[in-house]
RONUVO-249943 format. One line per 4 residues: number of its first residue (from 1); their letters; for each residue x negated, y negated, z of C-alpha. Coordinates in Angstrom, 1 decimal, decimal comma. Layout:
<pts>
NUM = A = X:Y:Z ~ ...
</pts>
This chain:
<pts>
1 = MEKL = -126,2:-43,1:58,0 ~ -129,7:-42,4:59,0 ~ -130,9:-43,6:62,4 ~ -131,8:-47,3:62,8
5 = IITA = -135,4:-48,3:62,6 ~ -136,1:-51,4:64,6 ~ -139,3:-53,4:63,9 ~ -140,7:-55,9:66,4
9 = AICG = -142,7:-58,7:65,0 ~ -144,3:-59,7:68,3 ~ -146,2:-62,9:67,7 ~ -146,6:-64,1:64,1
13 = AEVT = -149,0:-66,8:63,1 ~ -147,1:-70,0:63,7 ~ -145,1:-69,8:67,0 ~ -146,8:-71,2:70,1
17 = KEQN = -146,6:-71,0:73,9 ~ -145,4:-74,5:73,9 ~ -142,3:-73,2:72,1 ~ -141,9:-70,1:74,3
21 = PAVP = -144,5:-69,3:77,1 ~ -144,1:-65,6:76,5 ~ -145,6:-65,8:73,0 ~ -148,7:-63,5:73,1
25 = YTVE = -152,2:-64,7:72,2 ~ -154,7:-62,5:74,1 ~ -155,2:-58,8:73,5 ~ -153,7:-58,1:76,9
29 = EIVR = -150,6:-60,2:76,1 ~ -150,2:-58,6:72,6 ~ -150,3:-55,2:74,3 ~ -147,8:-56,3:76,8
33 = EAKS = -145,4:-57,5:74,1 ~ -145,8:-54,4:72,0 ~ -145,1:-52,1:74,9 ~ -142,0:-54,2:75,9
37 = AVDA = -140,7:-53,8:72,4 ~ -141,4:-50,1:72,1 ~ -140,0:-49,4:75,5 ~ -136,8:-51,2:74,5
41 = GAAI = -136,4:-49,1:71,3 ~ -138,7:-50,4:68,5 ~ -140,2:-47,7:66,4 ~ -142,5:-50,2:64,5
45 = VHLH = -144,6:-53,1:65,6 ~ -145,4:-55,6:62,9 ~ -148,7:-57,1:63,9 ~ -150,4:-60,5:63,5
49 = VRED = -153,3:-61,2:65,9 ~ -154,5:-64,4:67,5 ~ -157,7:-65,7:69,1 ~ -157,3:-66,3:72,8
53 = DGTP = -156,5:-69,9:72,2 ~ -153,6:-69,0:69,9 ~ -155,4:-69,6:66,6 ~ -154,2:-67,2:64,0
57 = TQSK = -156,9:-64,9:62,6 ~ -157,2:-61,9:60,2 ~ -160,5:-60,8:61,7 ~ -161,0:-57,1:61,2
61 = ARFK = -162,7:-56,9:64,6 ~ -159,8:-58,6:66,4 ~ -157,2:-56,4:64,6 ~ -159,2:-53,3:65,6
65 = ECID = -159,3:-54,4:69,2 ~ -155,6:-55,0:69,3 ~ -154,6:-51,9:67,5 ~ -156,8:-49,7:69,7
69 = AIYK = -155,4:-51,3:72,8 ~ -151,8:-50,9:71,6 ~ -152,3:-47,2:70,8 ~ -153,6:-46,5:74,3
73 = VCPD = -150,2:-47,4:75,7 ~ -147,9:-46,7:72,7 ~ -149,6:-43,7:71,0 ~ -146,7:-42,9:68,7
77 = VILI = -145,8:-46,3:67,5 ~ -146,0:-47,3:63,8 ~ -148,2:-50,4:63,4 ~ -147,8:-52,6:60,3
81 = PSTG = -150,6:-55,1:60,2 ~ -149,9:-58,3:58,3 ~ -151,8:-59,2:55,2 ~ -149,8:-62,5:55,0
85 = GAVG = -152,0:-64,0:57,7 ~ -151,4:-67,7:58,0 ~ -150,8:-70,4:55,3 ~ -154,1:-71,5:53,7
89 = MTAE = -156,0:-68,3:54,3 ~ -157,9:-66,7:51,3 ~ -156,9:-63,4:49,9 ~ -160,1:-61,6:51,1
93 = ERLQ = -159,5:-63,1:54,6 ~ -155,9:-61,8:54,6 ~ -156,9:-58,3:53,4 ~ -159,3:-57,6:56,3
97 = PTEL = -156,8:-55,4:58,2 ~ -156,6:-53,0:55,2 ~ -160,2:-52,1:55,9 ~ -159,0:-50,3:59,0
101 = FPEM = -156,9:-47,9:56,9 ~ -153,5:-48,4:58,6 ~ -150,7:-46,1:57,5 ~ -148,7:-49,2:56,5
105 = ATLD = -149,3:-52,9:55,9 ~ -147,3:-55,8:54,5 ~ -147,5:-56,9:50,9 ~ -146,0:-60,3:50,2
109 = CGTC = -144,2:-60,4:46,8 ~ -144,6:-64,0:45,6 ~ -145,3:-67,6:46,2 ~ -142,6:-69,6:48,0
113 = NFGD = -142,0:-72,8:50,0 ~ -142,5:-72,2:53,7 ~ -141,1:-75,1:55,5 ~ -143,3:-78,0:54,6
117 = DVFE = -146,0:-75,7:53,4 ~ -146,5:-73,4:50,3 ~ -147,2:-69,7:51,0 ~ -149,3:-68,7:48,0
121 = NTMP = -149,1:-65,2:46,6 ~ -150,2:-65,5:42,9 ~ -149,9:-62,5:40,5 ~ -153,7:-61,9:40,5
125 = MMRD = -153,6:-61,9:44,4 ~ -150,7:-59,5:44,4 ~ -152,5:-57,2:42,0 ~ -155,6:-57,3:44,2
129 = FGKR = -153,5:-56,5:47,3 ~ -151,7:-53,6:45,4 ~ -155,1:-52,2:44,2 ~ -156,4:-52,2:47,8
133 = MLEN = -153,4:-50,4:49,2 ~ -153,5:-47,8:46,4 ~ -157,2:-47,2:47,0 ~ -156,8:-47,0:50,8
137 = NIKP = -153,6:-44,9:50,7 ~ -151,6:-47,5:52,6 ~ -147,8:-47,6:52,2 ~ -146,8:-51,3:51,7
141 = EYEC = -143,8:-52,9:53,3 ~ -142,8:-55,3:50,5 ~ -142,0:-58,7:52,0 ~ -139,4:-60,5:49,8
145 = FEMG = -138,5:-64,1:50,8 ~ -136,9:-64,9:47,4 ~ -134,7:-63,0:45,0 ~ -137,3:-63,2:42,3
149 = HLDT = -139,8:-61,5:44,6 ~ -137,9:-58,2:44,4 ~ -137,9:-58,2:40,5 ~ -141,6:-59,0:40,5
153 = VLNM = -142,7:-56,2:42,7 ~ -140,4:-53,7:41,0 ~ -142,1:-54,6:37,7 ~ -145,5:-54,2:39,3
157 = AKKG = -144,6:-50,8:40,6 ~ -143,5:-49,7:37,1 ~ -147,0:-50,7:35,8 ~ -148,8:-48,8:38,6
161 = QVPG = -150,1:-52,1:40,1 ~ -148,7:-51,4:43,5 ~ -147,6:-48,2:45,3 ~ -144,3:-46,9:44,0
165 = APMQ = -141,5:-44,7:45,3 ~ -140,5:-44,3:48,0 ~ -140,6:-48,0:48,6 ~ -139,9:-49,9:51,8
169 = FNFV = -138,6:-53,5:51,5 ~ -138,3:-56,2:54,1 ~ -135,9:-58,9:53,1 ~ -136,8:-62,1:55,1
173 = LGVP = -134,0:-64,5:54,8 ~ -133,5:-67,9:56,3 ~ -137,0:-69,4:56,0 ~ -136,6:-73,1:55,3
177 = GCTP = -137,1:-73,6:51,6 ~ -136,4:-69,9:50,7 ~ -133,3:-67,8:50,2 ~ -130,6:-68,4:52,8
181 = ATVS = -129,7:-65,7:55,3 ~ -126,2:-64,8:54,1 ~ -124,6:-61,4:53,8 ~ -123,9:-62,0:50,1
185 = NLCW = -127,6:-62,6:49,5 ~ -128,6:-59,5:51,5 ~ -126,1:-57,4:49,5 ~ -127,5:-58,8:46,2
189 = LVNA = -131,0:-57,7:47,2 ~ -130,0:-54,3:48,6 ~ -128,0:-53,5:45,5 ~ -131,1:-54,1:43,3
193 = IPAG = -133,5:-51,7:45,0 ~ -134,3:-48,3:43,5 ~ -132,5:-45,2:44,8 ~ -134,4:-43,5:47,6
197 = STWT = -135,8:-46,8:48,9 ~ -135,6:-48,0:52,5 ~ -135,0:-51,6:53,6 ~ -135,1:-53,9:56,6
201 = ATGI = -133,4:-57,2:57,1 ~ -135,1:-60,1:58,9 ~ -133,1:-63,1:59,8 ~ -135,1:-66,2:60,8
205 = GRHA = -134,2:-68,4:63,8 ~ -130,5:-68,5:64,5 ~ -129,9:-65,9:61,8 ~ -131,8:-63,1:63,7
209 = FTLA = -128,7:-61,4:65,0 ~ -126,1:-62,6:62,6 ~ -128,1:-60,8:59,8 ~ -128,9:-57,8:62,0
213 = APAI = -125,3:-56,8:62,5 ~ -124,4:-56,5:58,8 ~ -127,7:-54,8:58,1 ~ -126,9:-52,2:60,7
217 = AMGG = -123,4:-51,7:59,3 ~ -124,8:-51,3:55,8 ~ -127,2:-48,6:56,7 ~ -130,3:-50,7:56,7
221 = NVRV = -132,9:-51,4:59,3 ~ -133,7:-54,5:61,4 ~ -136,6:-56,6:62,4 ~ -136,6:-59,0:65,3
225 = GFED = -139,3:-60,6:67,4 ~ -141,0:-63,8:68,4 ~ -142,5:-64,3:64,9 ~ -139,0:-64,9:63,6
229 = NLYL = -136,9:-66,1:66,5 ~ -137,7:-67,2:70,1 ~ -134,2:-67,2:71,5 ~ -132,1:-64,4:73,0
233 = ERGV = -129,0:-66,6:72,4 ~ -128,3:-70,3:71,8 ~ -130,4:-72,3:74,3 ~ -131,8:-69,2:76,1
237 = LAKS = -135,4:-68,4:75,4 ~ -136,2:-64,7:75,3 ~ -138,5:-63,6:78,1 ~ -140,1:-60,8:75,9
241 = NGEL = -139,9:-59,1:72,6 ~ -138,3:-56,3:74,5 ~ -135,3:-58,4:75,2 ~ -134,8:-59,1:71,5
245 = VAKV = -135,1:-55,4:70,6 ~ -132,7:-54,5:73,4 ~ -130,1:-56,8:72,0 ~ -130,3:-55,0:68,6
249 = VRIA = -130,0:-51,7:70,4 ~ -126,7:-52,9:72,0 ~ -125,3:-54,1:68,7 ~ -126,3:-50,8:67,1
253 = KELG = -124,5:-48,9:69,8 ~ -121,3:-50,9:69,3 ~ -121,6:-50,1:65,5 ~ -122,3:-46,4:66,0
257 = RPIA = -125,9:-46,3:64,8 ~ -128,4:-44,3:66,9 ~ -131,9:-45,6:67,2 ~ -134,9:-43,9:65,5
261 = TSAE = -138,0:-42,9:67,4 ~ -141,3:-43,6:65,8 ~ -141,6:-39,9:64,8 ~ -138,1:-40,1:63,2
265 = AREI = -139,0:-43,4:61,5 ~ -142,1:-41,8:59,9 ~ -139,9:-39,1:58,4 ~ -137,4:-41,7:57,1
269 = LGLK = -140,2:-43,8:55,6 ~ -142,0:-40,9:54,0 ~ -145,1:-41,2:56,2 ~ -147,2:-38,3:57,4
273 = PLK = -146,4:-37,1:60,9 ~ -149,0:-37,8:63,6 ~ -151,4:-34,9:64,1
</pts>
């Protein structure tokens, strides 16, 4: 098996300090959480940004401020800005981080229920997102919350509407209203991806680590972080994203998977090495 790539989704758009006081809002807090994750073993930081009061934003200026500040303390890290933003944002609002030409960004692969809300990703929106990433030479991480999302994006890749091989998928399982976080569902998805693809498993809430363990054993990669889960274990709030990453590192060690550095992750993902 290749080395394990750990992604830290450090703040998301929905979680709040009321739920866990360590959730970052300010630039300084976001840098603190990114560094804690990288120091613990994360090769990738999946990045949402907030205003200082916690309001989610896709502002190009705010993303640039946070990205520049993270690179000052974590110069090798792979950053994957979100183009998902928050429920209710327009496509153009969500696409703002792509104007900064990141090496990677997320591309959500379909509309789905998201708790009590609907996360809208229509086919025209997805074609627009794919076109932007093709034009800006951005490698997508394809976010699949439902089984049909995978089939949709594979068909789009065949038509040249989104970047193709080698493809990186993130299977986000356990969102209320979406595909449950079971090992059988993860296997179904992994078995349907093209040869030469890479994939990451993200378990939501209590599934964060119960999905991480089989993903590690299957040769996949793992995402954890405050965006997806606020607890280190039942009833125990995590004090940092680094604590969540460190738990994955411990599980991986028990299962015999060494941890990839950011440089090694770039090679595995087919990204250009840093100059």
